[in-house]
C-alpha positions as CSV (number, residue, x, y, z in Angstrom):
1,M,11.9,9.7,84.8
2,K,14.7,7.5,83.6
3,A,14.9,4.4,81.1
4,R,16.9,1.4,81.3
5,L,17.4,-0.9,78.4
6,V,18.3,-4.3,79.7
7,A,19.5,-6.5,76.7
8,V,20.7,-10.0,76.6
9,G,24.1,-10.1,74.7
10,E,27.5,-8.3,75.3
11,R,30.0,-6.4,73.2
12,A,28.0,-4.8,70.4
13,P,29.8,-4.0,67.4
14,A,31.2,-0.6,67.2
15,W,28.6,0.8,64.8
16,V,25.8,-0.3,67.2
17,A,27.4,1.0,70.1
18,Q,28.2,4.3,68.3
19,G,24.7,4.7,67.2
20,F,23.1,3.8,70.5
21,A,25.5,6.3,72.3
22,E,24.3,9.1,69.8
23,Y,20.5,8.5,70.5
24,Q,21.3,8.1,74.2
25,K,23.1,11.7,74.1
26,R,20.2,13.1,72.2
27,L,17.7,11.6,74.8
28,S,19.8,12.6,77.9
29,H,17.5,15.8,78.6
30,W,14.3,14.2,77.8
31,L,14.7,10.7,78.9
32,P,17.9,9.6,80.2
33,M,18.5,5.9,78.9
34,E,21.1,3.4,80.6
35,L,22.1,0.3,78.8
36,V,22.6,-2.8,80.8
37,E,24.0,-5.7,79.0
38,V,23.1,-9.2,80.3
39,E,25.3,-12.3,79.8
40,P,23.7,-14.6,77.3
41,G,22.8,-18.3,78.5
42,V,25.3,-20.9,77.3
43,R,24.2,-22.6,74.1
44,G,25.6,-25.1,71.9
45,K,25.8,-28.7,71.0
46,G,24.4,-30.8,74.0
47,R,23.2,-27.8,75.8
48,D,19.6,-27.2,77.1
49,T,18.2,-24.1,75.3
50,A,15.4,-23.8,77.9
51,R,18.0,-23.6,80.7
52,A,20.0,-20.9,78.7
53,M,16.7,-18.9,78.5
54,A,16.0,-19.5,82.2
55,D,19.4,-18.3,83.1
56,E,19.0,-15.1,81.0
57,G,15.5,-14.5,82.5
58,T,17.1,-14.5,86.1
59,R,19.8,-12.1,85.0
60,V,17.2,-9.8,83.1
61,L,14.9,-9.7,86.0
62,A,17.7,-9.0,88.6
63,A,18.8,-5.8,86.4
64,L,15.2,-4.2,86.5
65,P,15.0,-1.0,88.6
66,K,12.3,-1.4,91.3
67,Q,8.9,-0.3,90.6
68,A,9.9,0.3,86.8
69,H,7.2,0.0,84.0
70,V,8.4,-3.0,82.2
71,V,8.3,-3.1,78.3
72,A,9.4,-6.4,76.9
73,L,10.3,-6.2,73.0
74,D,8.5,-9.3,71.7
75,G,7.3,-10.2,68.1
76,R,3.9,-11.0,69.5
77,G,3.7,-7.6,71.0
78,T,1.7,-4.4,70.1
79,L,2.7,-2.6,67.0
80,H,3.0,1.2,67.3
81,S,3.5,3.7,64.9
82,S,5.9,6.6,65.7
83,E,2.9,8.8,66.7
84,Q,1.5,5.9,68.8
85,L,4.7,5.4,70.4
86,A,4.7,9.2,71.4
87,V,1.3,8.7,73.0
88,R,2.6,5.6,74.9
89,L,5.6,7.6,76.2
90,E,3.4,10.5,77.2
91,H,1.2,7.7,79.2
92,W,4.4,6.2,80.9
93,R,5.6,9.7,81.9
94,G,2.2,10.2,83.5
95,Q,2.8,7.1,85.6
96,G,5.7,8.7,87.3
97,R,7.5,5.4,87.1
98,D,11.0,4.7,85.6
99,L,10.9,2.4,82.2
100,A,12.6,-0.6,81.5
101,F,12.8,-1.9,77.9
102,L,13.9,-5.5,77.6
103,I,15.6,-7.3,74.5
104,G,15.7,-11.1,75.0
105,G,18.3,-13.6,73.6
106,P,18.1,-15.6,70.5
107,E,14.9,-17.7,71.5
108,G,13.2,-14.5,73.0
109,H,12.4,-14.0,76.6
110,A,12.0,-16.5,79.3
111,P,8.4,-17.0,80.4
112,E,9.1,-15.4,84.0
113,V,10.3,-12.3,82.0
114,L,7.1,-12.0,79.9
115,Q,5.0,-12.6,83.1
116,R,6.7,-9.7,84.7
117,A,6.3,-7.3,81.7
118,D,3.7,-4.9,81.9
119,E,3.4,-4.7,78.2
120,R,4.9,-6.0,75.1
121,W,6.0,-4.0,72.0
122,S,6.8,-5.5,68.7
123,L,8.8,-3.6,66.2
124,G,7.1,-5.3,63.3
125,P,7.1,-8.6,61.4
126,L,10.6,-8.5,60.3
127,T,13.4,-10.5,62.2
128,L,16.0,-8.2,63.2
129,P,19.5,-8.9,64.8
130,H,19.1,-8.3,68.5
131,M,22.0,-5.7,68.5
132,L,20.3,-3.8,65.8
133,V,17.2,-3.7,68.0
134,R,19.1,-1.7,70.5
135,L,19.7,1.0,68.0
136,V,16.1,0.9,66.5
137,L,14.6,1.1,70.1
138,A,16.8,4.1,71.0
139,E,16.0,5.8,67.8
140,Q,12.3,5.3,68.1
141,V,12.2,6.5,71.8
142,Y,14.1,9.4,70.7
143,R,11.7,10.1,67.8
144,A,8.7,9.8,70.3
145,A,10.4,12.2,72.8
146,A,10.9,14.6,70.0
147,L,7.4,14.5,68.8
148,L,6.2,15.3,72.2
149,A,8.7,18.3,72.6
150,N,7.4,19.6,69.2
151,H,11.2,19.2,67.9
152,P,11.5,19.1,64.2
153,Y,13.3,15.8,64.0
154,H,10.1,13.9,63.1
155,R,8.6,15.0,59.8
156,A,5.8,13.0,58.7
């Protein structure tokens, strides 16, 4: 099983890219994770935000692996503790499908993306910069994999 993180936004700050790369490396033998950056929709004065979201949604859907189990990061999604996320990861592994995690643009996901998602995951009530969400997601997926492997990384 492999995972793909499809994220709206390009050119992460160096500290985000370095942190993500570190967890990507740690995950490599448990759950290889690829990052696919999707160009954001055009926003600004006189621009249609709905059109920008729709453009992003089209690009996100095009970046999905075929037959993947899709998990959209969404503030209205299900909250998971680290232990609960490990249980979800074990469930996803049991399905035998690749995973795709989706991070939307400034206004969130286009309706078509949310319709395609098999489930929605919320990182909590805080509003986080979307670049930081990449890093938090990678760390939490690593933590879940470490829990399943009885690795000492997670000490609750």
